[in-house]
Backbone as CSV, one residue per row, in Angstrom:
resi,resn,N_x,N_y,N_z,CA_x,CA_y,CA_z,C_x,C_y,C_z
1,ILE,-1.782,-34.709,-4.183,-0.916,-33.597,-4.592,-1.280,-32.372,-3.757
2,VAL,-0.286,-31.848,-3.042,-0.503,-30.704,-2.163,0.472,-29.599,-2.553
3,ASP,-0.065,-28.442,-2.897,0.751,-27.303,-3.300,1.278,-26.594,-2.050
4,ALA,2.582,-26.396,-1.984,3.211,-25.825,-0.794,3.087,-24.317,-0.681
5,GLN,2.551,-23.635,-1.704,2.364,-22.184,-1.570,1.359,-21.635,-2.568
6,VAL,0.294,-21.049,-2.016,-0.665,-20.286,-2.814,-1.068,-19.045,-2.010
7,HIS,-1.659,-18.080,-2.707,-2.188,-16.871,-2.061,-3.650,-16.696,-2.435
8,ILE,-4.426,-16.164,-1.504,-5.741,-15.605,-1.824,-5.801,-14.219,-1.183
9,TRP,-6.595,-13.327,-1.798,-6.689,-11.971,-1.274,-7.981,-11.309,-1.731
10,SER,-8.331,-10.186,-1.079,-9.536,-9.444,-1.452,-9.364,-7.949,-1.242
11,GLY,-8.145,-7.520,-0.929,-7.936,-6.132,-0.544,-7.321,-5.245,-1.592
12,GLY,-7.432,-5.606,-2.853,-6.859,-4.771,-3.903,-5.748,-5.478,-4.644
13,LYS,-5.257,-4.859,-5.698,-4.248,-5.486,-6.551,-2.941,-5.701,-5.797
14,PRO,-2.244,-6.802,-6.086,-0.986,-7.098,-5.398,0.054,-5.995,-5.574
15,ALA,0.795,-5.749,-4.489,1.901,-4.806,-4.561,3.011,-5.354,-5.444
16,ASN,3.156,-6.661,-5.471,4.151,-7.316,-6.322,3.597,-7.389,-7.739
17,PRO,4.178,-6.677,-8.697,3.616,-6.645,-10.054,3.706,-7.974,-10.781
18,HIS,4.463,-8.926,-10.247,4.588,-10.225,-10.897,3.394,-11.125,-10.601
19,HIS,2.594,-10.762,-9.588,1.369,-11.509,-9.314,0.237,-10.986,-10.200
20,ARG,-0.769,-11.802,-10.372,-1.932,-11.382,-11.157,-2.460,-10.050,-10.628
21,GLN,-2.602,-9.100,-11.498,-3.041,-7.772,-11.097,-4.570,-7.699,-11.086
22,VAL,-5.146,-8.383,-10.119,-6.596,-8.397,-9.912,-6.864,-7.987,-8.467
23,PRO,-8.004,-7.321,-8.189,-8.267,-6.837,-6.833,-8.597,-7.935,-5.839
24,ALA,-8.982,-9.104,-6.351,-9.295,-10.221,-5.465,-9.035,-11.535,-6.194
25,PHE,-8.571,-12.517,-5.431,-8.450,-13.888,-5.914,-8.958,-14.760,-4.777
26,THR,-10.155,-15.314,-4.952,-10.883,-15.927,-3.852,-10.566,-17.409,-3.706
27,LYS,-10.952,-17.968,-2.571,-10.751,-19.403,-2.348,-11.598,-20.227,-3.323
28,ASP,-12.739,-19.683,-3.765,-13.549,-20.417,-4.736,-12.861,-20.460,-6.099
29,GLU,-12.237,-19.354,-6.499,-11.460,-19.355,-7.737,-10.265,-20.295,-7.619
30,LEU,-9.634,-20.278,-6.460,-8.498,-21.164,-6.215,-8.929,-22.626,-6.315
31,LEU,-10.045,-22.964,-5.687,-10.532,-24.346,-5.721,-10.847,-24.785,-7.147
32,LYS,-11.431,-23.885,-7.940,-11.745,-24.213,-9.328,-10.472,-24.540,-10.103
33,GLU,-9.441,-23.703,-9.955,-8.189,-23.937,-10.678,-7.467,-25.176,-10.157
34,MET,-7.555,-25.445,-8.861,-6.973,-26.661,-8.304,-7.617,-27.901,-8.928
35,GLY,-8.944,-27.862,-9.061,-9.644,-28.982,-9.666,-9.215,-29.231,-11.099
36,GLU,-9.036,-28.142,-11.848,-8.616,-28.274,-13.243,-7.198,-28.827,-13.365
37,ALA,-6.353,-28.541,-12.353,-4.954,-28.953,-12.411,-4.699,-30.298,-11.735
38,GLY,-5.703,-30.837,-11.041,-5.502,-32.084,-10.332,-4.749,-31.925,-9.029
39,VAL,-4.903,-30.764,-8.393,-4.256,-30.488,-7.110,-5.282,-30.693,-5.998
40,ASP,-4.942,-31.529,-5.030,-5.901,-31.914,-3.992,-6.024,-30.896,-2.870
41,ALA,-4.924,-30.264,-2.503,-4.925,-29.359,-1.358,-3.804,-28.349,-1.543
42,ALA,-3.833,-27.299,-0.711,-2.831,-26.239,-0.861,-2.600,-25.551,0.476
43,LEU,-1.384,-25.055,0.626,-0.966,-24.332,1.824,-1.016,-22.842,1.522
44,ILE,-1.933,-22.131,2.174,-2.123,-20.707,1.921,-1.089,-19.890,2.695
45,HIS,-0.487,-18.921,1.998,0.425,-17.952,2.607,-0.255,-16.590,2.507
46,PRO,-0.846,-16.081,3.566,-1.591,-14.817,3.480,-0.695,-13.642,3.068
47,PRO,-1.039,-12.964,1.958,-0.214,-11.849,1.477,-0.590,-10.543,2.156
48,THR,-0.243,-10.418,3.425,-0.642,-9.229,4.179,0.060,-7.964,3.700
49,SER,1.097,-8.108,2.873,1.767,-6.919,2.351,0.858,-6.111,1.436
50,TRP,-0.146,-6.754,0.840,-1.089,-5.982,0.034,-2.550,-6.183,0.446
51,ASP,-2.799,-7.069,1.385,-4.154,-7.252,1.896,-4.065,-7.474,3.405
52,ALA,-4.368,-6.434,4.171,-4.234,-6.505,5.625,-5.141,-7.559,6.238
53,ASN,-6.187,-7.949,5.518,-7.148,-8.934,6.013,-6.825,-10.357,5.559
54,ALA,-5.653,-10.565,4.978,-5.343,-11.843,4.333,-5.311,-13.021,5.309
55,ASN,-4.842,-12.810,6.534,-4.844,-13.905,7.501,-6.267,-14.380,7.781
56,GLU,-7.174,-13.427,7.995,-8.562,-13.781,8.299,-9.231,-14.462,7.106
57,LEU,-8.905,-14.006,5.902,-9.451,-14.622,4.695,-9.009,-16.090,4.598
58,ALA,-7.749,-16.333,4.915,-7.224,-17.700,4.875,-7.857,-18.573,5.942
59,VAL,-8.033,-18.033,7.139,-8.652,-18.800,8.225,-10.068,-19.223,7.843
60,GLU,-10.811,-18.336,7.232,-12.170,-18.683,6.822,-12.151,-19.762,5.745
61,ALA,-11.220,-19.690,4.804,-11.112,-20.728,3.774,-10.787,-22.081,4.403
62,ALA,-9.869,-22.088,5.364,-9.500,-23.345,6.020,-10.625,-23.862,6.907
63,ARG,-11.378,-22.958,7.503,-12.513,-23.390,8.327,-13.561,-24.094,7.471
64,GLN,-13.823,-23.561,6.293,-14.821,-24.148,5.407,-14.311,-25.401,4.699
65,HIS,-12.998,-25.474,4.455,-12.427,-26.578,3.678,-11.168,-27.120,4.366
66,PRO,-11.323,-27.751,5.532,-10.142,-28.216,6.271,-9.363,-29.316,5.564
67,ASP,-10.001,-29.980,4.606,-9.304,-31.019,3.839,-8.543,-30.448,2.655
68,ARG,-8.826,-29.177,2.321,-8.211,-28.570,1.143,-7.167,-27.514,1.479
69,PHE,-7.321,-26.833,2.628,-6.447,-25.701,2.934,-5.867,-25.767,4.342
70,ALA,-4.593,-25.445,4.457,-3.949,-25.110,5.720,-3.188,-23.808,5.488
71,ILE,-2.583,-23.255,6.546,-2.049,-21.889,6.461,-0.706,-21.786,7.160
72,LEU,0.209,-21.043,6.532,1.375,-20.489,7.212,1.122,-18.988,7.315
73,GLY,0.686,-18.541,8.478,0.291,-17.152,8.653,1.449,-16.259,9.064
74,ASN,1.127,-15.015,9.379,2.176,-14.063,9.759,1.612,-12.972,10.645
75,PHE,2.522,-12.222,11.250,2.175,-11.068,12.073,3.365,-10.104,12.056
76,PRO,3.190,-8.861,12.499,4.303,-7.901,12.489,5.374,-8.308,13.510
77,LEU,6.534,-8.668,13.029,7.595,-9.158,13.900,8.150,-8.085,14.822
78,ASP,7.984,-6.827,14.456,8.583,-5.744,15.235,7.645,-5.170,16.293
79,ARG,6.457,-5.735,16.418,5.513,-5.236,17.415,5.516,-6.151,18.641
80,PRO,5.755,-5.602,19.825,5.808,-6.435,21.031,4.552,-7.262,21.261
81,GLU,3.393,-6.726,20.861,2.146,-7.457,21.093,2.066,-8.749,20.289
82,SER,2.870,-8.864,19.230,2.853,-10.092,18.426,3.351,-11.298,19.222
83,ARG,4.172,-11.046,20.209,4.760,-12.153,20.955,3.722,-12.961,21.707
84,SER,2.617,-12.338,22.044,1.567,-13.044,22.781,0.732,-13.956,21.887
85,LEU,0.932,-13.876,20.574,0.124,-14.660,19.641,0.633,-16.091,19.461
86,ILE,1.910,-16.324,19.751,2.550,-17.590,19.400,1.856,-18.793,20.024
87,ASP,1.659,-18.763,21.326,1.206,-19.978,22.006,-0.199,-20.400,21.601
88,GLY,-1.029,-19.462,21.168,-2.379,-19.818,20.735,-2.552,-19.855,19.236
89,TRP,-1.446,-19.808,18.485,-1.527,-19.680,17.029,-2.283,-20.834,16.392
90,LYS,-2.004,-22.045,16.829,-2.619,-23.219,16.210,-4.094,-23.391,16.576
91,ALA,-4.591,-22.569,17.475,-6.006,-22.664,17.836,-6.905,-22.119,16.730
92,ARG,-6.347,-21.323,15.840,-7.134,-20.772,14.739,-7.252,-21.819,13.636
93,PRO,-8.410,-21.921,12.987,-8.600,-22.939,11.939,-7.519,-22.880,10.870
94,GLY,-6.874,-24.019,10.636,-5.915,-24.138,9.554,-4.521,-23.634,9.844
95,MET,-4.329,-22.869,10.917,-3.022,-22.274,11.189,-2.051,-23.340,11.712
96,LEU,-1.054,-23.665,10.900,-0.088,-24.695,11.279,1.331,-24.168,11.408
97,GLY,1.568,-22.907,11.030,2.922,-22.380,11.105,2.963,-20.932,10.694
98,LEU,4.185,-20.468,10.388,4.438,-19.061,10.102,5.272,-18.917,8.836
99,ARG,5.163,-17.738,8.202,5.980,-17.464,7.031,6.271,-15.973,6.960
100,PHE,7.551,-15.633,6.744,7.969,-14.239,6.693,8.858,-14.010,5.472
101,THR,8.725,-12.797,4.864,9.386,-12.546,3.580,10.404,-11.407,3.592
102,PHE,10.238,-10.366,4.428,11.210,-9.270,4.540,11.407,-8.516,3.221
103,LEU,10.318,-8.285,2.503,10.417,-7.647,1.197,10.408,-6.122,1.282
104,GLN,9.895,-5.554,2.373,9.896,-4.110,2.517,11.285,-3.637,2.958
105,PRO,11.717,-2.457,2.502,13.066,-1.992,2.831,13.389,-2.012,4.322
106,HIS,12.429,-1.622,5.164,12.708,-1.545,6.601,12.775,-2.929,7.249
107,GLN,12.362,-3.979,6.523,12.361,-5.331,7.081,13.624,-6.126,6.744
108,LYS,14.402,-5.643,5.805,15.474,-6.469,5.254,16.520,-6.878,6.290
109,THR,16.713,-6.067,7.322,17.718,-6.403,8.336,17.144,-7.179,9.519
110,TRP,15.836,-7.385,9.555,15.226,-8.020,10.720,15.818,-9.385,11.084
111,PRO,16.127,-10.247,10.110,16.671,-11.553,10.495,18.020,-11.461,11.201
112,THR,18.769,-10.393,10.956,20.141,-10.339,11.452,20.406,-9.231,12.459
113,ASP,19.455,-8.310,12.659,19.720,-7.183,13.564,19.121,-7.365,14.949
114,GLY,18.568,-8.555,15.211,18.005,-8.835,16.524,16.505,-8.663,16.615
115,THR,15.875,-8.061,15.602,14.438,-7.793,15.662,13.625,-9.057,15.894
116,MET,14.036,-10.150,15.269,13.230,-11.364,15.375,13.913,-12.471,16.170
117,ASP,14.914,-12.131,16.938,15.574,-13.162,17.730,14.629,-13.831,18.716
118,TRP,13.611,-13.100,19.159,12.643,-13.665,20.098,11.820,-14.794,19.473
119,LEU,11.668,-14.746,18.129,10.764,-15.686,17.459,11.265,-17.121,17.513
120,TRP,12.556,-17.328,17.331,13.067,-18.686,17.181,12.769,-19.579,18.386
121,PRO,13.114,-19.183,19.611,12.774,-20.046,20.744,11.275,-20.155,20.981
122,ALA,10.542,-19.076,20.686,9.094,-19.117,20.884,8.432,-20.096,19.925
123,ALA,8.820,-20.054,18.641,8.245,-20.978,17.663,8.679,-22.412,17.948
124,GLU,9.914,-22.597,18.382,10.381,-23.937,18.733,9.552,-24.503,19.872
125,ARG,9.310,-23.697,20.889,8.519,-24.136,22.045,7.080,-24.471,21.638
126,ALA,6.514,-23.674,20.741,5.113,-23.854,20.340,4.933,-24.899,19.244
127,GLY,6.025,-25.440,18.706,5.924,-26.423,17.635,5.420,-25.838,16.333
128,LEU,5.838,-24.595,16.043,5.398,-23.922,14.820,6.519,-23.920,13.787
129,PRO,6.364,-24.597,12.661,7.354,-24.468,11.583,7.363,-23.049,11.050
130,VAL,8.526,-22.590,10.590,8.670,-21.221,10.096,9.279,-21.264,8.701
131,ALA,8.565,-20.684,7.725,9.068,-20.567,6.354,9.639,-19.171,6.162
132,LEU,10.726,-19.091,5.370,11.452,-17.838,5.226,11.887,-17.619,3.784
133,LEU,11.696,-16.408,3.280,12.313,-16.003,2.027,13.734,-15.585,2.396
134,ALA,14.655,-16.542,2.316,15.920,-16.449,3.056,17.164,-16.295,2.202
135,ALA,17.032,-15.995,0.919,18.197,-15.995,0.031,19.301,-15.058,0.487
136,ASN,18.959,-14.023,1.249,19.949,-13.026,1.654,20.573,-13.299,3.024
137,PHE,20.162,-14.373,3.699,20.721,-14.602,5.038,20.842,-16.097,5.366
138,PHE,21.386,-16.869,4.433,21.597,-18.294,4.687,22.456,-18.559,5.929
139,PRO,23.528,-17.796,6.177,24.307,-18.063,7.392,23.475,-17.946,8.661
140,LYS,22.528,-17.004,8.688,21.658,-16.865,9.848,20.743,-18.079,9.986
141,VAL,20.244,-18.594,8.861,19.406,-19.795,8.903,20.191,-20.961,9.507
142,ALA,21.431,-21.121,9.086,22.264,-22.194,9.627,22.458,-22.030,11.129
143,GLU,22.699,-20.802,11.558,22.896,-20.527,12.988,21.637,-20.869,13.783
144,VAL,20.474,-20.438,13.279,19.209,-20.697,13.964,18.916,-22.200,13.999
145,ALA,19.140,-22.875,12.880,18.880,-24.315,12.813,19.714,-25.073,13.832
146,GLN,20.949,-24.671,13.984,21.836,-25.354,14.930,21.472,-25.028,16.375
147,ARG,21.097,-23.806,16.615,20.795,-23.375,17.985,19.442,-23.883,18.465
148,HIS,18.519,-24.112,17.508,17.155,-24.538,17.868,16.813,-25.816,17.089
149,PRO,17.352,-26.954,17.501,17.253,-28.182,16.700,15.848,-28.744,16.561
150,ARG,14.908,-28.312,17.400,13.538,-28.807,17.267,12.612,-27.805,16.575
151,LEU,13.198,-26.758,16.028,12.454,-25.781,15.236,12.536,-26.172,13.767
152,ARG,11.391,-26.403,13.138,11.388,-26.778,11.722,11.386,-25.521,10.853
153,LEU,12.392,-25.400,10.021,12.555,-24.257,9.128,12.325,-24.682,7.694
154,ILE,11.760,-23.785,6.897,11.496,-24.045,5.485,12.041,-22.880,4.671
155,ILE,12.908,-23.169,3.713,13.436,-22.155,2.807,12.485,-22.015,1.619
156,ASP,12.042,-20.799,1.368,11.088,-20.540,0.285,11.744,-20.594,-1.093
157,HIS,10.940,-20.959,-2.078,11.244,-20.744,-3.499,12.635,-21.213,-3.915
158,LEU,13.000,-22.442,-3.509,14.280,-23.027,-3.931,15.476,-22.182,-3.499
159,GLY,15.257,-21.303,-2.515,16.339,-20.448,-2.056,16.729,-19.372,-3.035
160,ARG,15.841,-19.042,-3.979,16.172,-18.048,-5.012,15.837,-16.626,-4.550
161,GLN,16.382,-15.672,-5.270,16.175,-14.266,-4.966,14.761,-13.825,-5.363
162,SER,14.311,-12.754,-4.747,13.060,-12.099,-5.136,13.366,-10.641,-5.480
163,PRO,12.878,-10.158,-6.633,12.078,-10.849,-7.636,12.876,-11.927,-8.368
164,ALA,12.130,-12.823,-9.008,12.748,-13.967,-9.675,13.720,-13.523,-10.766
165,ARG,14.847,-14.218,-10.861,15.840,-13.955,-11.896,15.924,-15.142,-12.844
166,THR,16.240,-14.839,-14.088,16.377,-15.901,-15.090,17.686,-15.762,-15.861
167,ASP,18.643,-15.036,-15.285,19.916,-14.838,-15.975,20.994,-15.726,-15.354
168,GLU,22.258,-15.407,-15.630,23.355,-16.253,-15.154,23.530,-16.196,-13.643
169,THR,22.871,-15.239,-12.982,22.979,-15.138,-11.521,21.907,-15.940,-10.780
170,THR,20.997,-16.548,-11.520,19.844,-17.198,-10.895,20.249,-18.186,-9.811
171,TRP,21.252,-19.010,-10.096,21.636,-20.087,-9.182,22.994,-19.825,-8.535
172,ALA,23.401,-18.556,-8.484,24.734,-18.241,-7.978,24.952,-18.694,-6.541
173,ASN,23.912,-18.643,-5.723,24.078,-19.005,-4.317,23.658,-20.442,-4.015
174,LEU,23.506,-21.264,-5.055,23.032,-22.633,-4.838,23.945,-23.431,-3.904
175,PRO,25.268,-23.408,-4.064,26.104,-24.189,-3.139,25.902,-23.799,-1.677
176,GLU,25.750,-22.491,-1.431,25.531,-22.026,-0.061,24.199,-22.536,0.483
177,MET,23.185,-22.538,-0.387,21.882,-23.030,0.038,21.909,-24.537,0.282
178,LEU,22.572,-25.286,-0.611,22.638,-26.737,-0.450,23.334,-27.127,0.845
179,ALA,24.255,-26.289,1.318,24.958,-26.581,2.563,24.011,-26.623,3.756
180,LEU,22.853,-25.958,3.646,21.876,-25.977,4.735,21.254,-27.349,4.924
181,ALA,21.360,-28.213,3.916,20.747,-29.545,4.004,21.373,-30.393,5.107
182,LYS,22.557,-30.025,5.575,23.187,-30.813,6.646,22.441,-30.672,7.965
183,HIS,21.601,-29.653,8.061,20.792,-29.464,9.266,19.472,-30.212,9.082
184,PRO,19.194,-31.232,9.872,17.995,-32.056,9.642,16.682,-31.333,9.868
185,ASN,16.725,-30.136,10.467,15.493,-29.383,10.698,15.279,-28.269,9.676
186,VAL,16.007,-28.333,8.543,15.813,-27.375,7.452,15.286,-28.114,6.228
187,ALA,14.190,-27.607,5.661,13.599,-28.165,4.442,13.543,-27.078,3.381
188,ILE,13.249,-27.486,2.141,13.217,-26.544,1.018,11.879,-26.644,0.289
189,LYS,11.268,-25.496,0.014,10.067,-25.462,-0.815,10.484,-25.321,-2.269
190,ALA,10.142,-26.295,-3.078,10.433,-26.248,-4.518,9.296,-25.519,-5.219
191,THR,9.057,-24.297,-4.778,7.948,-23.498,-5.285,8.444,-22.477,-6.292
192,GLY,7.578,-22.171,-7.255,7.885,-21.124,-8.221,8.897,-21.489,-9.280
193,ALA,9.197,-22.773,-9.448,10.295,-23.182,-10.330,10.240,-22.555,-11.727
194,PRO,9.107,-22.578,-12.436,9.104,-22.027,-13.795,9.534,-20.568,-13.881
195,SER,9.341,-19.817,-12.803,9.682,-18.394,-12.845,11.184,-18.159,-12.835
196,TYR,11.979,-19.195,-12.588,13.436,-19.059,-12.553,14.106,-19.633,-13.802
197,SER,13.330,-19.859,-14.844,13.879,-20.500,-16.032,14.189,-19.546,-17.174
198,GLY,13.203,-18.809,-17.648,13.395,-17.998,-18.846,13.178,-18.790,-20.125
199,GLU,13.070,-20.111,-20.021,12.765,-20.968,-21.165,11.284,-21.318,-21.153
200,SER,10.865,-22.115,-22.126,9.491,-22.592,-22.154,9.432,-24.004,-21.573
201,TYR,8.205,-24.444,-21.286,7.996,-25.793,-20.757,8.646,-26.818,-21.691
202,PRO,9.362,-27.823,-21.167,9.443,-28.262,-19.765,10.631,-27.710,-18.984
203,TYR,11.106,-26.527,-19.328,12.111,-25.828,-18.521,13.332,-26.707,-18.233
204,ARG,13.959,-27.150,-19.303,15.044,-28.141,-19.140,16.240,-27.590,-18.377
205,ASN,16.417,-26.280,-18.382,17.551,-25.737,-17.627,17.311,-25.755,-16.114
206,LEU,16.118,-26.143,-15.690,15.841,-26.309,-14.265,16.145,-27.714,-13.765
207,HIS,16.205,-28.687,-14.665,16.250,-30.086,-14.240,17.498,-30.400,-13.433
208,GLU,18.642,-29.846,-13.849,19.884,-30.154,-13.137,19.917,-29.526,-11.742
209,PRO,19.579,-28.234,-11.561,19.545,-27.707,-10.198,18.489,-28.373,-9.323
210,LEU,17.349,-28.738,-9.905,16.341,-29.458,-9.121,16.892,-30.794,-8.630
211,ARG,17.645,-31.477,-9.484,18.234,-32.749,-9.077,19.247,-32.537,-7.955
212,ARG,20.040,-31.496,-8.032,21.021,-31.222,-6.980,20.331,-30.927,-5.651
213,ILE,19.233,-30.190,-5.713,18.483,-29.886,-4.491,17.869,-31.157,-3.918
214,PHE,17.308,-31.972,-4.784,16.729,-33.249,-4.341,17.796,-34.137,-3.710
215,ASP,18.953,-34.228,-4.340,20.018,-35.074,-3.807,20.492,-34.590,-2.440
216,ALA,20.469,-33.278,-2.226,20.932,-32.722,-0.957,19.906,-32.889,0.158
217,PHE,18.667,-32.544,-0.123,17.646,-32.524,0.922,16.861,-33.826,1.023
218,GLY,16.766,-34.573,-0.083,15.995,-35.811,-0.066,14.504,-35.549,-0.196
219,PRO,13.727,-36.589,-0.487,12.301,-36.404,-0.749,11.491,-36.001,0.476
220,GLU,12.001,-36.227,1.664,11.244,-35.887,2.869,11.411,-34.426,3.272
221,ARG,12.321,-33.704,2.586,12.536,-32.292,2.928,12.524,-31.395,1.687
222,MET,11.851,-31.827,0.635,11.711,-31.033,-0.589,10.238,-31.036,-0.979
223,PHE,9.624,-29.852,-0.993,8.174,-29.754,-1.128,7.786,-29.036,-2.422
224,TRP,7.122,-29.741,-3.326,6.642,-29.131,-4.569,5.575,-28.083,-4.258
225,GLY,5.528,-27.065,-5.101,4.470,-26.061,-5.007,4.614,-25.053,-6.131
226,THR,3.771,-24.027,-6.133,3.730,-23.145,-7.293,3.890,-21.656,-7.014
227,ASP,3.156,-21.104,-6.030,2.957,-19.650,-5.978,2.234,-19.269,-7.271
228,ILE,1.131,-19.950,-7.538,0.515,-20.024,-8.861,0.163,-18.666,-9.450
229,THR,-0.170,-17.687,-8.614,-0.633,-16.414,-9.174,0.484,-15.576,-9.783
230,ARG,1.717,-16.045,-9.756,2.784,-15.349,-10.498,3.521,-16.293,-11.445
231,MET,2.952,-17.450,-11.749,3.622,-18.394,-12.637,3.408,-18.045,-14.109
232,PRO,4.423,-18.300,-14.959,4.325,-18.002,-16.383,3.690,-19.130,-17.188
233,CYS,3.129,-20.125,-16.501,2.565,-21.292,-17.185,1.321,-21.744,-16.431
234,SER,0.696,-22.795,-16.918,-0.506,-23.303,-16.265,-0.150,-24.070,-14.998
235,TRP,-1.117,-24.192,-14.126,-0.931,-24.973,-12.902,-0.641,-26.429,-13.250
236,ARG,-1.324,-26.918,-14.269,-1.108,-28.313,-14.669,0.337,-28.531,-15.123
237,GLN,0.913,-27.575,-15.832,2.309,-27.708,-16.246,3.252,-27.663,-15.051
238,CYS,2.907,-26.888,-14.022,3.708,-26.900,-12.793,3.710,-28.287,-12.168
239,VAL,2.570,-28.974,-12.255,2.471,-30.343,-11.732,3.302,-31.292,-12.584
240,THR,3.068,-31.287,-13.887,3.699,-32.290,-14.742,5.196,-32.068,-14.916
241,LEU,5.670,-30.842,-14.689,7.115,-30.620,-14.676,7.779,-31.595,-13.711
242,PHE,7.148,-31.819,-12.563,7.707,-32.710,-11.559,7.250,-34.155,-11.734
243,THR,6.009,-34.367,-12.152,5.494,-35.742,-12.197,5.814,-36.471,-13.498
244,GLU,6.142,-35.726,-14.577,6.362,-36.366,-15.873,7.718,-36.048,-16.506
245,GLU,8.346,-34.946,-16.143,9.545,-34.499,-16.861,10.858,-34.780,-16.129
246,LEU,10.782,-35.260,-14.890,11.992,-35.548,-14.108,12.085,-37.064,-13.909
247,PRO,12.795,-37.768,-14.775,12.794,-39.239,-14.724,13.365,-39.794,-13.426
248,TRP,14.163,-39.017,-12.719,14.745,-39.480,-11.461,13.784,-39.338,-10.286
249,LEU,12.627,-38.715,-10.512,11.641,-38.547,-9.444,10.466,-39.473,-9.715
250,SER,10.360,-40.536,-8.945,9.318,-41.531,-9.203,8.946,-42.240,-7.909
251,GLY,7.884,-43.045,-8.000,7.485,-43.887,-6.890,7.216,-43.115,-5.607
252,ARG,7.668,-43.682,-4.491,7.427,-43.059,-3.189,8.112,-41.702,-3.086
253,ASP,9.283,-41.541,-3.691,9.951,-40.243,-3.663,9.059,-39.157,-4.255
254,ARG,8.422,-39.483,-5.361,7.542,-38.506,-6.009,6.328,-38.204,-5.126
255,GLU,5.762,-39.214,-4.496,4.626,-38.994,-3.600,5.004,-38.066,-2.451
256,LEU,6.204,-38.252,-1.936,6.664,-37.394,-0.848,6.834,-35.959,-1.314
257,VAL,7.547,-35.756,-2.402,7.808,-34.410,-2.901,6.511,-33.702,-3.286
258,MET,5.554,-34.430,-3.820,4.319,-33.828,-4.324,3.271,-33.591,-3.239
259,GLY,3.604,-33.830,-1.983,2.640,-33.459,-0.952,2.762,-34.156,0.385
260,LYS,3.109,-35.446,0.381,3.125,-36.164,1.651,4.181,-35.642,2.613
261,ALA,5.334,-35.289,2.093,6.407,-34.802,2.966,6.044,-33.455,3.580
262,LEU,5.438,-32.573,2.800,5.011,-31.280,3.323,4.025,-31.467,4.468
263,CYS,3.019,-32.308,4.266,2.006,-32.522,5.298,2.641,-33.051,6.581
264,ALA,3.613,-33.954,6.442,4.293,-34.487,7.613,5.113,-33.405,8.311
265,TRP,5.783,-32.564,7.537,6.681,-31.552,8.102,5.922,-30.512,8.922
266,ILE,4.740,-30.106,8.429,3.974,-29.067,9.126,2.906,-29.640,10.040
267,GLY,2.767,-30.976,10.059,1.789,-31.603,10.934,0.363,-31.465,10.466
268,TRP,0.157,-31.535,9.151,-1.194,-31.404,8.588,-1.774,-32.787,8.344
269,THR,-2.698,-33.176,9.192,-3.454,-34.405,8.986,-4.760,-34.013,8.328
270,ARG,-4.851,-34.201,7.041,-6.005,-33.720,6.286,-7.219,-34.596,6.522
271,PRO,-8.339,-33.995,6.959,-9.574,-34.777,7.143,-10.010,-35.388,5.827
272,GLY,-10.288,-36.660,5.845,-10.773,-37.332,4.650,-9.699,-37.736,3.677
273,ALA,-8.451,-37.324,3.901,-7.371,-37.705,2.994,-7.036,-39.168,3.185
274,GLN,-6.690,-39.831,2.086,-6.315,-41.226,2.162,-5.009,-41.359,2.908
275,SER,-4.962,-42.301,3.815,-3.726,-42.563,4.516,-2.832,-43.431,3.640
276,GLY,-1.581,-43.499,4.043,-0.648,-44.326,3.262,0.740,-43.774,3.354
277,GLY,1.708,-44.654,3.341,3.082,-44.205,3.381,3.646,-44.040,4.763
278,GLY,2.724,-43.988,5.789,3.201,-43.895,7.138,3.842,-42.549,7.417
279,ALA,4.430,-42.447,8.579,5.130,-41.218,8.944,6.370,-41.065,8.063
280,VAL,6.542,-39.885,7.518,7.657,-39.692,6.603,8.760,-38.824,7.185
281,ALA,8.544,-38.304,8.377,9.585,-37.461,8.948,9.569,-37.562,10.461
282,GLU,10.684,-37.922,11.020,10.826,-37.883,12.461,10.955,-36.431,12.902
283,SER,10.621,-36.172,14.177,10.856,-34.842,14.704,12.350,-34.556,14.663
284,PRO,12.740,-33.415,14.093,14.155,-33.112,14.004,14.768,-32.898,15.372
285,GLY,16.065,-33.134,15.463,16.765,-32.871,16.713,16.934,-34.136,17.522
């Protein structure tokens, strides 16, 4: 079981009030909670929006625990010096890709105003998958996916809005998001699911949209995960929501969704991990 999104930090309380309001959440605390929940490994997303040192913190965690942690890191997209980082990105321990969120007001237009147009061909050339909090620019994702067929893209958090909504608008853009599944180089992170419910476990109002997403993307392009530090339930319940409460998710499909497909998509060969299942994803394009 591999969680597709977690955070660790040490630079003060999160700017996002929905995350645990603690000044630090360490890799040792993360490992303890993973053990209690039965989670074998996790993909760290450094929260540089509230901890400028978050990338370095993640690299050190992955260096010490290469079988437990890998990273989708980030850098300032609007700084010219960032462009020189791409080709050597994977040389850092655990760094397997990139993730960008555009949560600050001045960042919201970056995907569509040309600020990050340089990134797509550079990441494609370097073999770096890119995860995006993309609910506000699905048409741009489709354009990029088509123009750069060997660039692996990942849509964050089931394609939902941030901050999380639990009202009648929660799934309003689902058809538009599902249309992205026609591009073989686009995958979806099924992260944060409980935060989009408003109900209690087992969040039955999530089961139907989860099934629609699974049917569209398939088990090789749908990655379970949590974003655990802002979840309204236990980590174990995040696991069992998928492993016990969705009768249509079983066997090899469940193994793929719960971690194997993610590892294949980002190229994470975990040291000491049991092999099995073979390659689950061809290179897109």
